[in-house]
Wavefront OBJ file of the C-alpha trace (Angstrom):
o trace
v 56.584 -10.958 -45.679
v 52.950 -10.229 -44.948
v 51.904 -6.613 -45.338
v 52.427 -4.359 -42.302
v 48.944 -3.111 -41.459
v 47.534 -0.167 -39.557
v 46.688 -1.120 -35.967
v 43.672 1.161 -35.616
v 42.066 -0.202 -38.789
v 42.426 -3.731 -37.397
v 40.906 -3.178 -33.966
v 38.019 -1.286 -35.577
v 36.866 -4.712 -36.871
v 36.558 -6.320 -33.416
v 34.509 -5.893 -30.239
v 37.123 -7.216 -27.817
v 40.902 -6.822 -27.768
v 43.210 -9.115 -25.810
v 46.674 -7.649 -25.216
v 49.845 -9.340 -24.116
v 51.810 -7.174 -21.694
v 55.585 -7.246 -22.146
v 56.635 -6.275 -25.654
v 53.156 -4.964 -26.493
v 52.262 -2.404 -23.817
v 55.672 -2.063 -22.201
v 59.318 -2.947 -22.738
v 62.402 -2.976 -20.548
v 62.399 0.846 -20.956
v 58.854 1.285 -19.584
v 55.509 1.901 -21.286
v 55.512 1.987 -25.075
v 55.431 5.716 -25.932
v 51.882 6.713 -26.891
v 50.189 3.469 -25.781
v 47.751 5.472 -23.641
v 46.204 6.817 -26.872
v 45.237 3.271 -27.848
v 43.304 2.814 -24.617
v 41.713 6.269 -24.910
v 40.432 5.167 -28.309
v 39.156 1.822 -27.006
v 37.267 3.598 -24.227
v 35.834 6.121 -26.676
v 34.646 3.308 -28.952
v 33.222 1.299 -25.999
v 35.373 -1.717 -26.849
v 36.199 -4.339 -24.249
v 39.849 -5.111 -23.574
v 41.881 -7.374 -21.321
v 45.558 -7.847 -20.582
v 46.167 -11.597 -21.001
v 49.588 -12.215 -19.526
v 51.880 -15.038 -18.451
v 53.180 -12.756 -15.695
v 52.530 -14.488 -12.373
v 55.083 -12.398 -10.494
v 52.504 -10.074 -8.913
v 48.780 -9.952 -8.176
v 46.404 -8.276 -10.658
v 46.188 -5.280 -8.314
v 49.976 -4.937 -8.214
v 50.262 -5.424 -11.973
v 47.616 -2.756 -12.587
v 49.398 -0.379 -10.218
v 52.608 -0.813 -12.217
v 50.762 0.635 -15.233
v 48.876 3.278 -13.266
v 52.013 4.749 -11.699
v 53.418 5.216 -15.217
v 50.289 7.080 -16.327
v 48.249 4.296 -17.959
v 45.121 4.448 -15.799
v 42.933 2.393 -18.158
v 44.506 -0.862 -16.938
v 42.586 -1.855 -13.822
v 42.851 -5.123 -11.841
v 39.597 -6.479 -13.299
v 41.075 -6.171 -16.805
v 44.111 -8.332 -16.058
v 43.988 -12.080 -16.690
v 47.150 -13.721 -15.403
v 48.315 -17.312 -15.629
v 48.543 -17.153 -11.844
v 44.740 -17.029 -11.705
v 44.523 -20.428 -13.425
v 47.045 -21.819 -10.954
v 44.825 -20.698 -8.092
v 41.798 -22.410 -9.672
v 43.756 -25.655 -10.036
v 44.933 -25.618 -6.421
v 41.401 -24.891 -5.193
v 40.113 -27.939 -7.075
v 42.948 -30.438 -6.708
v 44.962 -29.726 -3.555
v 42.967 -29.916 -0.355
v 45.550 -29.501 2.382
v 49.223 -29.491 3.294
v 51.995 -27.246 2.048
v 52.326 -25.681 -1.384
v 56.020 -24.969 -1.965
v 56.954 -22.307 -4.483
v 59.813 -20.761 -6.385
v 59.323 -17.025 -6.734
v 58.972 -13.787 -4.806
v 56.598 -13.290 -1.855
v 54.520 -11.038 -4.172
v 54.173 -13.855 -6.699
v 52.854 -16.134 -3.934
v 49.671 -14.025 -3.846
v 47.907 -16.535 -6.091
v 48.600 -19.576 -3.941
v 48.180 -17.677 -0.670
v 44.675 -16.740 -1.711
v 43.695 -20.385 -2.117
v 43.829 -20.834 1.658
v 46.622 -23.415 1.599
v 49.771 -23.232 3.691
v 52.424 -21.789 1.387
v 56.175 -21.849 1.879
v 59.122 -20.901 -0.318
v 61.197 -23.898 -1.383
v 64.041 -22.554 0.785
v 62.010 -23.343 3.917
v 61.270 -26.952 3.007
v 63.308 -29.396 5.097
v 63.240 -32.945 6.451
v 60.659 -31.958 9.069
v 58.007 -30.696 6.639
v 58.745 -32.269 3.243
v 56.166 -35.016 3.842
v 53.457 -32.340 4.023
v 54.327 -30.778 0.632
v 51.434 -31.570 -1.713
v 52.313 -29.312 -4.664
v 55.225 -27.293 -6.032
v 54.602 -24.145 -8.065
v 57.019 -22.289 -10.366
v 55.932 -18.643 -10.135
v 58.831 -16.313 -10.920
v 62.548 -16.394 -11.735
v 63.413 -14.096 -8.816
v 63.190 -14.364 -5.040
v 65.251 -17.525 -4.505
v 68.765 -18.907 -4.743
v 69.185 -20.402 -8.201
v 71.700 -23.009 -6.982
v 70.392 -24.145 -3.597
v 66.671 -23.791 -4.224
v 66.626 -25.279 -7.725
v 68.512 -28.293 -6.402
v 66.076 -28.516 -3.509
v 63.121 -28.353 -5.920
v 64.593 -31.268 -7.889
v 64.855 -33.365 -4.742
v 61.390 -32.467 -3.471
v 59.958 -33.747 -6.757
v 62.108 -36.893 -6.598
v 60.856 -37.692 -3.089
v 57.203 -36.642 -3.365
v 54.576 -37.779 -5.888
v 52.956 -34.369 -6.227
v 51.869 -32.039 -9.033
v 54.419 -29.491 -10.249
v 52.675 -26.428 -11.669
v 54.310 -23.904 -13.993
v 52.398 -20.638 -13.563
v 54.473 -18.775 -16.156
v 55.413 -20.771 -19.252
v 57.715 -18.089 -20.707
v 61.200 -19.530 -21.162
v 62.941 -16.172 -21.645
v 62.143 -12.485 -21.643
v 63.878 -9.448 -23.195
v 66.302 -7.748 -20.781
v 67.622 -5.196 -23.261
v 67.080 -4.596 -26.966
v 69.511 -7.384 -27.857
v 69.678 -9.664 -24.792
v 67.267 -11.978 -22.987
v 67.111 -13.452 -19.493
v 65.994 -16.952 -18.514
v 62.401 -16.961 -17.269
v 60.863 -19.392 -14.794
v 59.344 -21.462 -17.620
v 62.872 -22.198 -18.825
v 63.951 -23.251 -15.328
v 60.878 -25.474 -15.022
v 61.637 -27.197 -18.350
v 65.152 -27.990 -17.141
v 63.918 -29.499 -13.874
v 61.141 -31.386 -15.672
v 63.767 -33.102 -17.833
v 65.872 -33.949 -14.776
v 63.089 -35.490 -12.675
v 61.343 -37.181 -15.608
v 57.855 -36.001 -14.667
v 55.366 -34.072 -16.770
v 54.560 -30.690 -15.257
v 51.208 -28.899 -15.423
v 51.462 -25.623 -17.343
v 49.198 -22.596 -17.247
v 49.723 -19.681 -19.593
v 50.009 -19.013 -23.272
v 50.104 -20.954 -25.577
v 47.870 -23.211 -23.451
v 44.256 -22.790 -24.571
v 43.022 -22.737 -20.956
v 44.316 -19.191 -20.695
v 42.064 -18.062 -23.522
v 39.119 -20.143 -22.309
v 39.386 -18.423 -18.922
v 39.231 -15.001 -20.619
v 36.461 -16.112 -22.985
v 34.337 -17.391 -20.088
v 34.669 -14.022 -18.353
v 33.357 -12.325 -21.482
v 30.440 -14.752 -21.847
v 29.341 -13.964 -18.306
v 28.649 -10.439 -19.557
v 26.638 -11.562 -22.597
v 26.840 -13.474 -25.893
v 30.164 -13.145 -27.677
v 31.684 -14.930 -30.659
v 35.358 -15.772 -31.050
v 35.162 -13.903 -34.350
v 34.620 -10.704 -32.325
v 37.943 -11.062 -30.461
v 41.509 -10.379 -31.576
v 44.695 -11.183 -29.653
v 47.642 -8.768 -29.841
v 51.054 -10.215 -29.009
v 54.753 -9.974 -29.757
v 55.717 -13.661 -29.523
v 54.786 -16.282 -32.104
v 55.232 -19.351 -29.865
v 53.006 -18.086 -27.026
v 50.645 -15.218 -27.890
v 50.039 -16.015 -31.549
v 50.136 -19.820 -31.380
v 47.862 -19.953 -28.326
v 45.253 -17.618 -29.787
v 45.424 -19.335 -33.194
v 44.764 -22.706 -31.544
v 41.809 -21.265 -29.643
v 40.291 -19.905 -32.852
v 41.011 -16.199 -32.435
v 42.393 -13.785 -34.995
v 45.833 -12.500 -34.070
v 48.024 -9.424 -34.459
v 51.795 -9.828 -34.279
v 53.405 -6.554 -33.216
v 57.080 -5.911 -33.923
v 57.780 -3.947 -30.740
v 58.973 -6.782 -28.519
v 60.243 -10.352 -28.911
v 59.753 -10.390 -32.692
v 61.782 -7.714 -34.410
v 61.116 -6.404 -37.958
v 64.368 -7.818 -39.372
v 63.652 -11.442 -38.422
v 59.838 -11.586 -38.373
v 59.502 -13.214 -41.787
v 62.166 -15.843 -41.031
v 60.539 -16.710 -37.717
v 57.103 -17.090 -39.271
v 58.508 -19.380 -41.978
v 60.613 -21.392 -39.513
v 57.825 -21.944 -36.981
v 54.860 -22.175 -39.334
v 52.972 -19.930 -36.900
v 51.150 -17.351 -39.004
v 49.413 -14.307 -37.487
v 46.298 -12.862 -39.098
v 47.912 -9.416 -39.181
v 51.310 -7.818 -38.584
v 51.717 -4.295 -37.189
v 54.682 -2.198 -36.146
v 53.127 -1.697 -32.703
v 49.853 -1.403 -30.799
v 50.184 2.375 -30.586
v 47.542 4.482 -32.330
v 49.155 7.616 -33.675
v 47.778 10.974 -32.566
v 46.706 11.950 -36.086
v 44.492 8.837 -36.369
v 42.256 9.799 -33.449
v 38.938 11.406 -34.231
v 38.669 13.177 -30.894
l 1 2 3 4 5 6 7 8 9 10 11 12 13 14 15 16 17 18 19 20 21 22 23 24 25 26 27 28 29 30 31 32 33 34 35 36 37 38 39 40 41 42 43 44 45 46 47 48 49 50 51 52 53 54 55 56 57 58 59 60 61 62 63 64 65 66 67 68 69 70 71 72 73 74 75 76 77 78 79 80 81 82 83 84 85 86 87 88 89 90 91 92 93 94 95 96 97 98 99 100 101 102 103 104 105 106 107 108 109 110 111 112 113 114 115 116 117 118 119 120 121 122 123 124 125 126 127 128 129 130 131 132 133 134 135 136 137 138 139 140 141 142 143 144 145 146 147 148 149 150 151 152 153 154 155 156 157 158 159 160 161 162 163 164 165 166 167 168 169 170 171 172 173 174 175 176 177 178 179 180 181 182 183 184 185 186 187 188 189 190 191 192 193 194 195 196 197 198 199 200 201 202 203 204 205 206 207 208 209 210 211 212 213 214 215 216 217 218 219 220 221 222 223 224 225 226 227 228 229 230 231 232 233 234 235 236 237 238 239 240 241 242 243 244 245 246 247 248 249 250 251 252 253 254 255 256 257 258 259 260 261 262 263 264 265 266 267 268 269 270 271 272 273 274 275 276 277 278 279 280 281 282 283 284 285 286 287 288 289
């Protein structure tokens, strides 16, 4: 297996750090113990950082608040880049009117609400309004009836020639140390196979996610991809997506990829990170302040 490297020594080589969220900054237990020291160091070194996440369950403000209430104040809404933001851009450009139906919680509907379209949960689509549905968006795995509403989504897509947008491509997420739960990306893949249509996906490993973040950086001034490193815990999303976009990558072993099976997964997938670290936490003794 590749050498386990020191996280601080890696980020010292870059101007900008992209972080995944779940498995990197937090787990099912809460924030990774000591992760606030990493952000203290980034602030002290005047390094830019963004949370690049497939989480479309809540708005950037709500996502930031979830960190702030746990004591990580460095994560502010303007530093969160969610796949839901790309969904909003697509709807603004491609869907002019009518209803956007969604699977997810009311909080997750923030992204499509803010595009000015009429949004309705799939549960409220019926024979009277189905002809006005001009898009269907998969936002979150909660907030709807998995039997009734998934069946209804299948039939909406059979009856309407409309885009289906997957705002979170994750197929599963860790629920405990040893178990996972099905994520909305997994539900979308199942329905895609049933209806025989190709869905539009936003989120890692899609390169549009990284282009969106890169464009934000370039608005602030010249920046090279060589100055950016992506930190993630999942080979098939974080590492593959950043590799494809031309960024260096750090695989951390604090989330989806565990130390015992990291080498086997890298060999099996052929997805090779630039570096491997135990976690994104900078230890107290490494800080020079």
